[in-house]
N, C-alpha and C positions, 0 to 999 in steps of 0.2 A: 359634695363637690361634683360638678357636672363635667361631661366630656365634650370638648369642643368639636365642631364640624371638621376643623383642620386636622385634628389628631385622628378622627375616624377615617378621613380620606387618606392620611398618611399610612395608617394601619392597613387599609384596603390595598393601597398601592404597593406596600411592602409585601403583603401576602401574594399579590399578583406577580410581583417580581420573583419572589421565592418559588412560586409554582412554575413560572416560566423557566427558571434556571433548572429546577428539578426535572421538568419535561425535556429540556434541551439535553441535560446530562443523560437521562434515561434513553433519549432518542439516539444517543451516541453508542448505545449498546452494539457490540459488533457480533455479527453472525455470518455464517457461510451462505452465499446466495443459493436459492432453491435450485436443485438439479446439479449442483457442483459438489464434487467429492475431492477434498484435499488428498494429496499423496499420503499413503500410510507406509509404515516401515521407514519413515523419514529419519535421516541421521544428521542432526543439526550441526555437528562438528564438521562433517564433510561439506555442508552447504556454506560454511563460513568462508570469508575471503571476498575477492572482487568479482563482480558480475557486470558485464557491459549490456546496455540496453540496445537491442537490435530493432525493436518495434514497440509502439505503445499507442494507447488512446491518449491524445494530448489533453492536458489540463493547465489551468492558469499557473500552477506552481512549477510547471516544466515548460511552459510556452516559450518558444524560441530557443530552447536549449538543444545543443548538439553535444556529441562526445559524452553522453550521460553514462554514469556508472553508479553502482551501489556497492559499498563495502560493509560486510557484516562481521561482527565480533561477538562471540559467545562469552557472556559474563558468568562469574561464579554463582550468582543467584539464579541462573537459568534464563535470564533475559538476554536480549540481543541488542547490541548497539548498532545503529544503522547510520551510515554516512552516505548521503546522496550528493552527487556532484555532476555539474554540467557546465558547458561553456556557452556564454551568450556572445554571439558575433556582434550584435547590436551595441552591447556595452563594452565589448572587447575585454571581458572579464569572466572569471570562473565564479559560479554560484555554488555554495555548499550549505547543506543543512544536516543537522544531527538529530536523530530520533532514537526512540527506545521501542523495542517490540517484545511482546510476551505471548506465549502459547495460550490458546483458548482452552486447551485441555491437556492431554498427554503430549509430551515432546516428540513422540514418534508419529504424530499426525501433523502435517504441515499447514495448520490453520492458526494464524497469529493475528494479533491486533498490534498496530503500530501507531505511535504518536510522535508528531513533530511539534505540536502546539499544546503543551500542558496536558490537561486531563482529557483531551479530545482524541479519540482513537478511530482509525480506519482499518478495514479488513485487509489482510495479506494472506492469500490462499495459494499455495503452490499446487497447481492442478496437473502439471505434467513435469516430469523430471527424468532425464535419461539415467541409465544405470551407473554411468561414470560421473554423474553430477557435473556435466559440461553444458547442458542447455536446460532451461526451465521456463515454464509459463506460469504467470501469476495473474490471478483475478482478485480484485479488491472485494469490498463488501457488496458490490453490485457489478453488473456487466458494463458500467460506465468506466471501470478501471481495469486496464489490461497492460501487461508488460511481457515481452518475449526477451529473455535474458540468455547470455552466453558467457562462458569464461574467456572467450576470445572475441576480438572486435568484429569478426565476421565468421560466417559458417557457409558451407556450400549452398548454392541457390536451391538445389533439390531438397535439402534438409529444411531450409527456411520455409519453403512452400508447404512442405509436409506438416510442419508445426503450425502454420497458419490454418491449414485445413482442419487440424485437430481443434484449434481454437474456435473455428467457425462451427464445428460439430458440437462444441460445448455451449454455443450460444453467443459468441463474440461477434459483433457486427463489424466485419472486415472493412466496410466502407469508411469506418471511423478510425481505422488503424493506420498510423503513419510509420514509415521506415525512418529510423534514426541514423543520421550521419555520424559515423565513428571516425 
C-alpha cells in the first residue's frame, strides 16, 4: 500500500507546526536580563498586598490605563496570584487581569515568572526594594519592561527622582518611561 502525496505533506506540515510550537514554548523560557541582580533576602510575605504603579514603560496591555495597581497574594503552594487593575478614561471602565507568578529559584531571591495568558510567562525581577517594603522597582525579562511601584499613590519628588536615577544606572531608558496618573 503506497503513501499519498497528501499524507506526506500533512505529516510534514504537522511536524513543522509541532516544531514551531516547541520553539515558541522554549522561547518563552524566562531568565533575568544580563547585568540585573534581583533582590536577595526577599520576604515574599512582606511583598504581598497592593502596590501602585508610579511609572512604567508603556505596553499594549496597559496602553491608556491610569490609576494602575497590582495586588499580590501568596498561595499555599508558594505561587503568587497577581491581580493587575487600571482605569481606561477612553472606555470609562476598569480593566482587570489575573495571573499567576512562580519563583525562578529560591523564594528569597526576587526573580519570578508571571503568566496572564496560559503557558506563556514573562519575567518579573524586583531589582530595588527599600527596607520597609514601601517602594520597589521591577524589570521584566528585558529592559523593555519596567515598573516603579509604591505602597502609596505618591511619594516625595526627591525619592521619585532618586529611584529613576537608580533605574537609569541599571540600564533602563528613561526616555521610554512614563509617569502614571494615580
